[in-house]
Backbone as CSV, one residue per row, in Angstrom:
resi,resn,N_x,N_y,N_z,CA_x,CA_y,CA_z,C_x,C_y,C_z
1,UNK,165.254,-140.260,-70.153,164.532,-139.684,-69.142,163.085,-139.945,-69.263
2,UNK,162.369,-139.874,-68.110,160.971,-140.177,-68.177,160.206,-139.006,-68.386
3,UNK,158.875,-139.088,-68.711,157.995,-137.895,-68.882,157.938,-136.951,-67.668
4,UNK,158.331,-137.477,-66.480,158.379,-136.619,-65.338,159.523,-135.547,-65.469
5,UNK,160.439,-135.901,-66.087,161.687,-134.989,-66.192,161.658,-134.237,-67.503
6,UNK,160.785,-134.390,-68.379,160.732,-133.611,-69.677,160.626,-132.126,-69.333
7,UNK,161.535,-131.489,-70.070,161.542,-129.970,-70.031,162.324,-129.374,-68.768
8,UNK,162.866,-130.257,-67.896,163.723,-129.721,-66.811,165.059,-129.342,-67.346
9,UNK,165.607,-128.246,-66.840,166.859,-127.750,-67.248,168.030,-128.048,-66.402
10,UNK,167.765,-128.347,-65.123,168.836,-128.397,-64.117,169.083,-129.787,-63.651
11,UNK,168.065,-130.608,-63.459,168.198,-132.012,-62.903,169.061,-132.851,-63.860
12,UNK,170.131,-133.448,-63.334,170.968,-134.296,-64.040,172.097,-133.608,-64.892
13,UNK,172.159,-132.257,-64.602,173.277,-131.455,-65.257,174.019,-130.758,-64.232
14,UNK,175.339,-130.370,-64.638,176.128,-129.494,-63.826,175.542,-128.198,-63.789
15,UNK,175.133,-127.604,-62.677,174.393,-126.258,-62.638,175.044,-125.506,-61.611
16,UNK,175.549,-124.365,-61.958,176.066,-123.441,-60.936,174.934,-122.780,-60.078
17,UNK,175.361,-122.204,-58.942,174.402,-121.538,-58.071,174.013,-120.241,-58.752
18,UNK,172.728,-119.828,-58.758,172.293,-118.541,-59.346,172.692,-117.501,-58.221
19,UNK,173.040,-116.262,-58.790,173.548,-115.247,-57.906,172.341,-114.474,-57.130
20,UNK,171.234,-114.556,-57.626,170.160,-113.955,-56.776,168.865,-114.642,-57.162
21,UNK,167.889,-114.470,-56.165,166.605,-115.222,-56.352,165.786,-114.860,-57.547
22,UNK,165.902,-113.639,-58.067,165.267,-113.271,-59.314,165.808,-114.093,-60.616
23,UNK,166.950,-114.430,-60.566,167.643,-115.183,-61.729,167.367,-116.759,-61.537
24,UNK,167.169,-117.138,-60.270,166.998,-118.618,-60.030,165.917,-119.274,-60.782
25,UNK,166.049,-120.403,-61.284,165.054,-121.112,-62.068,164.431,-122.154,-61.092
26,UNK,163.140,-121.928,-60.766,162.473,-122.982,-60.017,161.595,-123.831,-61.062
27,UNK,161.724,-125.111,-60.814,161.042,-126.054,-61.741,160.120,-126.920,-61.079
28,UNK,159.102,-127.442,-61.898,158.077,-128.258,-61.290,158.000,-129.614,-62.219
29,UNK,157.471,-130.578,-61.552,157.152,-131.950,-62.226,155.819,-132.363,-61.996
30,UNK,155.138,-133.112,-62.748,153.834,-133.515,-62.572,153.734,-134.352,-61.342
31,UNK,152.688,-134.278,-60.593,152.356,-134.926,-59.388,151.643,-136.201,-59.827
32,UNK,152.177,-137.380,-59.515,151.628,-138.603,-59.981,150.526,-139.094,-59.084
33,UNK,150.245,-138.346,-57.964,149.201,-138.566,-56.999,148.304,-137.338,-56.793
34,UNK,147.996,-136.716,-57.847,147.251,-135.516,-57.755,145.729,-135.656,-57.262
35,UNK,145.377,-136.935,-57.134,143.983,-137.240,-56.607,143.946,-137.513,-55.143
36,UNK,145.216,-137.321,-54.427,145.415,-137.774,-53.063,145.800,-136.525,-52.277
37,UNK,145.156,-136.318,-51.169,145.657,-135.239,-50.226,146.759,-135.780,-49.438
38,UNK,147.967,-135.142,-49.520,149.078,-135.471,-48.671,149.977,-134.294,-48.613
39,UNK,150.819,-134.274,-47.509,151.681,-133.153,-47.331,153.174,-133.481,-47.664
40,UNK,153.865,-132.597,-48.469,155.311,-132.816,-48.860,156.044,-131.727,-48.034
41,UNK,157.123,-132.005,-47.317,157.869,-131.198,-46.504,159.211,-130.928,-46.975
42,UNK,159.770,-129.720,-47.112,161.217,-129.420,-47.290,161.685,-128.726,-46.186
43,UNK,162.800,-129.128,-45.564,163.449,-128.455,-44.359,164.824,-127.981,-44.832
44,UNK,165.117,-126.718,-44.632,166.348,-126.062,-44.971,166.911,-125.500,-43.687
45,UNK,167.659,-126.396,-42.804,168.078,-125.861,-41.550,169.280,-124.998,-41.537
46,UNK,169.851,-124.798,-42.749,171.047,-123.938,-42.906,170.907,-122.752,-43.920
47,UNK,169.651,-122.195,-44.045,169.333,-121.146,-45.001,170.075,-119.790,-44.517
48,UNK,170.649,-119.208,-45.597,171.410,-117.963,-45.289,170.990,-116.890,-46.252
49,UNK,171.046,-115.622,-45.832,170.800,-114.485,-46.620,171.719,-113.324,-46.000
50,UNK,171.544,-112.111,-46.564,172.361,-110.941,-45.922,171.334,-109.922,-45.498
51,UNK,171.772,-109.368,-44.439,171.037,-108.081,-43.980,171.236,-107.062,-44.936
52,UNK,170.094,-106.403,-45.379,170.073,-105.410,-46.441,170.813,-104.161,-46.063
53,UNK,170.918,-103.897,-44.657,171.451,-102.726,-44.161,172.909,-102.907,-43.896
54,UNK,173.280,-103.870,-43.090,174.713,-104.077,-42.694,175.505,-104.982,-43.531
55,UNK,174.820,-105.744,-44.488,175.518,-106.805,-45.270,176.013,-108.049,-44.381
56,UNK,175.625,-108.129,-43.239,176.076,-109.153,-42.364,175.219,-110.426,-42.750
57,UNK,175.721,-111.630,-42.529,174.937,-112.859,-42.839,173.797,-112.996,-41.739
58,UNK,172.749,-113.574,-42.337,171.589,-113.936,-41.443,171.350,-115.411,-41.685
59,UNK,170.857,-116.201,-40.646,170.704,-117.610,-40.722,169.302,-117.958,-40.245
60,UNK,168.767,-118.976,-41.028,167.359,-119.371,-40.592,167.327,-120.930,-40.851
61,UNK,166.282,-121.362,-40.168,165.782,-122.854,-40.302,164.494,-122.654,-40.938
62,UNK,164.252,-122.994,-42.253,163.099,-122.915,-43.020,162.449,-124.247,-43.077
63,UNK,161.078,-124.384,-42.930,160.249,-125.525,-43.067,159.225,-125.159,-43.971
64,UNK,159.153,-125.856,-45.153,158.035,-125.528,-46.262,157.202,-126.852,-46.292
65,UNK,155.885,-126.564,-46.093,154.896,-127.672,-46.191,153.963,-127.367,-47.245
66,UNK,153.606,-128.344,-48.133,152.557,-128.005,-49.116,151.746,-129.338,-49.398
67,UNK,150.482,-128.972,-49.781,149.618,-130.096,-50.228,149.594,-129.974,-51.696
68,UNK,150.314,-130.866,-52.375,150.413,-130.605,-53.963,149.005,-130.803,-54.580
69,UNK,148.915,-130.051,-55.694,147.804,-130.189,-56.663,148.407,-130.996,-57.893
70,UNK,148.478,-130.365,-58.964,148.836,-131.019,-60.151,150.468,-131.017,-60.260
71,UNK,151.167,-130.312,-59.394,152.586,-130.134,-59.634,153.386,-130.362,-58.205
72,UNK,154.590,-130.853,-58.430,155.590,-130.929,-57.306,156.727,-130.021,-57.631
73,UNK,157.423,-129.467,-56.677,158.552,-128.668,-56.953,159.714,-129.680,-57.058
74,UNK,160.451,-129.396,-58.109,161.729,-130.299,-58.345,162.711,-129.863,-57.369
75,UNK,163.218,-130.744,-56.617,164.094,-130.522,-55.391,165.383,-129.815,-55.735
76,UNK,166.067,-130.222,-56.781,167.337,-129.633,-57.151,167.233,-128.065,-57.322
77,UNK,166.045,-127.693,-58.104,165.849,-126.379,-58.389,165.487,-125.563,-57.117
78,UNK,164.738,-126.314,-56.184,164.516,-125.649,-54.898,165.783,-125.419,-54.162
79,UNK,166.702,-126.293,-54.094,167.983,-126.138,-53.421,168.758,-124.988,-53.986
80,UNK,168.814,-124.892,-55.332,169.495,-123.834,-55.976,168.840,-122.391,-55.754
81,UNK,167.575,-122.493,-55.834,166.788,-121.187,-55.479,167.124,-120.710,-53.980
82,UNK,167.063,-121.642,-53.060,167.220,-121.233,-51.784,168.729,-120.718,-51.522
83,UNK,169.661,-121.429,-52.335,171.060,-121.010,-52.197,171.256,-119.600,-52.855
84,UNK,170.395,-119.189,-53.781,170.501,-117.946,-54.421,170.341,-116.713,-53.383
85,UNK,169.799,-117.059,-52.293,169.588,-115.941,-51.308,170.903,-115.677,-50.463
86,UNK,171.926,-116.543,-50.608,173.167,-116.510,-49.760,173.834,-115.064,-49.875
87,UNK,173.785,-114.451,-51.013,174.334,-113.126,-51.287,173.331,-112.074,-51.561
88,UNK,172.068,-112.312,-51.139,170.962,-111.435,-51.372,170.538,-110.723,-50.107
89,UNK,170.553,-109.417,-50.236,170.124,-108.543,-49.122,168.630,-108.352,-48.959
90,UNK,168.084,-108.936,-47.902,166.591,-108.807,-47.607,166.314,-108.993,-46.123
91,UNK,165.256,-108.336,-45.722,164.881,-108.631,-44.302,164.191,-110.018,-44.190
92,UNK,164.163,-110.533,-42.874,163.777,-111.887,-42.674,162.284,-112.063,-43.188
93,UNK,161.449,-111.056,-43.011,160.109,-111.177,-43.457,160.020,-111.264,-44.995
94,UNK,160.852,-110.484,-45.682,160.785,-110.401,-47.126,161.246,-111.804,-47.691
95,UNK,162.402,-112.332,-47.210,162.904,-113.622,-47.579,161.808,-114.659,-47.443
96,UNK,161.204,-114.812,-46.209,160.300,-115.925,-45.939,159.056,-115.852,-46.852
97,UNK,158.404,-114.538,-46.832,157.143,-114.427,-47.751,157.456,-114.560,-49.097
98,UNK,158.514,-114.039,-49.590,158.810,-114.167,-51.006,158.988,-115.667,-51.440
99,UNK,159.668,-116.431,-50.643,159.868,-117.875,-50.955,158.444,-118.540,-51.080
100,UNK,157.714,-118.238,-49.999,156.337,-118.889,-49.965,155.433,-118.477,-51.182
101,UNK,155.495,-117.221,-51.510,154.676,-116.815,-52.712,155.154,-117.235,-53.959
102,UNK,156.445,-117.358,-54.103,157.112,-117.796,-55.457,156.748,-119.240,-55.644
103,UNK,156.858,-120.081,-54.512,156.428,-121.510,-54.570,154.897,-121.714,-54.918
104,UNK,154.167,-120.926,-54.259,152.671,-120.900,-54.454,152.330,-120.569,-55.881
105,UNK,152.930,-119.566,-56.445,152.702,-119.111,-57.820,153.085,-120.279,-58.817
106,UNK,154.153,-120.893,-58.582,154.763,-121.927,-59.411,153.801,-123.233,-59.460
107,UNK,153.565,-123.655,-58.258,152.860,-124.929,-57.992,151.456,-124.928,-57.978
108,UNK,150.873,-123.766,-57.566,149.376,-123.762,-57.449,148.849,-124.953,-56.613
109,UNK,149.520,-125.029,-55.491,149.110,-126.203,-54.554,147.823,-125.904,-53.962
110,UNK,147.253,-127.009,-53.347,146.015,-126.958,-52.636,146.234,-126.155,-51.326
111,UNK,147.445,-126.129,-50.828,147.784,-125.341,-49.624,149.298,-125.372,-49.503
112,UNK,149.898,-124.270,-49.015,151.299,-124.071,-48.728,151.535,-123.250,-47.502
113,UNK,152.449,-123.649,-46.700,152.935,-122.747,-45.698,154.498,-122.775,-45.440
114,UNK,154.904,-121.779,-44.922,156.402,-121.699,-44.795,156.618,-121.112,-43.354
115,UNK,157.535,-121.656,-42.657,157.926,-121.264,-41.252,159.380,-120.731,-41.457
116,UNK,159.713,-119.544,-41.157,161.153,-119.029,-41.173,161.461,-118.807,-39.712
117,UNK,162.366,-119.698,-39.150,162.847,-119.561,-37.761,164.253,-119.002,-37.863
118,UNK,164.329,-117.693,-37.710,165.458,-116.923,-37.826,166.323,-116.838,-36.563
119,UNK,167.659,-117.022,-36.666,168.486,-116.926,-35.502,168.629,-115.409,-35.069
120,UNK,169.008,-115.084,-33.799,168.941,-113.775,-33.325,169.888,-112.798,-34.139
121,UNK,169.393,-111.637,-34.302,170.107,-110.572,-34.838,169.896,-109.413,-33.862
122,UNK,170.879,-108.766,-33.309,170.779,-107.837,-32.252,170.070,-108.285,-31.037
123,UNK,170.210,-109.588,-30.818,169.652,-110.257,-29.586,168.217,-110.595,-29.662
124,UNK,167.629,-110.540,-30.860,166.177,-110.795,-30.918,165.964,-111.832,-32.146
125,UNK,165.542,-112.934,-31.860,165.147,-113.925,-33.000,163.895,-113.443,-33.576
126,UNK,163.780,-113.622,-34.785,162.528,-113.302,-35.551,161.943,-114.584,-36.233
127,UNK,160.747,-114.922,-35.983,160.217,-116.135,-36.592,159.044,-115.531,-37.579
128,UNK,159.021,-115.970,-38.792,158.092,-115.425,-39.804,157.313,-116.588,-40.389
129,UNK,156.032,-116.421,-40.378,155.136,-117.585,-40.950,154.184,-116.951,-42.061
130,UNK,153.952,-117.754,-43.038,153.136,-117.306,-44.188,152.433,-118.620,-44.653
131,UNK,151.138,-118.519,-45.006,150.459,-119.661,-45.652,149.476,-119.188,-46.717
132,UNK,149.128,-120.016,-47.661,148.302,-119.546,-48.723,146.933,-119.429,-48.495
133,UNK,146.505,-120.051,-47.359,145.055,-119.985,-46.885,144.724,-121.105,-46.062
134,UNK,143.442,-121.502,-45.775,143.187,-122.499,-44.863,143.676,-123.930,-45.452
135,UNK,144.070,-124.792,-44.576,144.490,-126.132,-45.061,143.193,-126.843,-45.485
136,UNK,143.318,-127.765,-46.533,142.321,-128.682,-46.914,141.769,-129.533,-45.770
137,UNK,140.508,-129.727,-45.667,140.003,-130.614,-44.619,140.379,-131.980,-44.903
138,UNK,140.709,-132.664,-43.689,140.979,-134.074,-43.798,142.406,-134.567,-44.099
139,UNK,143.228,-133.492,-44.284,144.764,-133.813,-44.489,145.442,-133.571,-43.137
140,UNK,146.406,-134.570,-42.992,147.201,-134.588,-41.705,148.373,-133.575,-41.814
141,UNK,148.408,-132.528,-41.047,149.572,-131.542,-41.194,150.274,-131.615,-39.851
142,UNK,151.447,-132.169,-39.844,152.172,-132.236,-38.607,152.741,-130.819,-38.185
143,UNK,153.029,-130.759,-37.035,153.691,-129.513,-36.400,155.076,-129.401,-37.179
144,UNK,155.567,-128.213,-37.256,156.850,-128.008,-37.834,158.063,-128.544,-37.027
145,UNK,157.802,-128.617,-35.839,158.869,-129.226,-34.950,160.147,-128.320,-34.660
146,UNK,159.925,-127.017,-34.878,161.054,-126.228,-34.590,160.819,-125.383,-33.365
147,UNK,161.608,-125.605,-32.212,161.291,-124.870,-31.085,161.641,-123.381,-31.156
148,UNK,161.045,-122.608,-30.471,161.436,-121.124,-30.410,162.815,-121.080,-29.843
149,UNK,163.553,-120.001,-30.173,164.884,-119.793,-29.877,165.061,-119.729,-28.229
150,UNK,165.984,-120.537,-27.805,166.133,-120.434,-26.328,167.680,-120.131,-25.875
151,UNK,168.439,-119.734,-26.855,169.856,-119.516,-26.552,170.558,-120.809,-26.210
152,UNK,171.570,-120.673,-25.380,172.355,-121.922,-24.937,171.709,-122.756,-23.947
153,UNK,170.551,-122.430,-23.293,169.963,-123.039,-22.248,169.364,-124.317,-22.544
């Protein structure tokens, strides 16, 4: 293993899905380009969680953008973390903001934003957006590219 993977507990091993977000292990690796402003994007088009009241499944398309500082999120740990919400009861706003804050705390990026584009519940789609602050000047930040919900039309 290279020094980039030193200390990682999940990458390259058989790892079961965590049962809830609090138990999920998010890991980070050193950013080899920490002197460069760039955006890294993760898209999770099939994110699921549970309604905390009805226990029915909720579905979202998440887009996470961040300008790394010294750290990058290790992608397998991110996938497992997001999977941990599958049986977790929380409102759309709580899921979206909690994911953004946990990543921000772990990575301490120069900037982070998350867009949660939730499919309708009770006929009303809910979109939730959170960011850590203003984006750094001079970095290209593309649109998230997820249209608002339009139904079958």
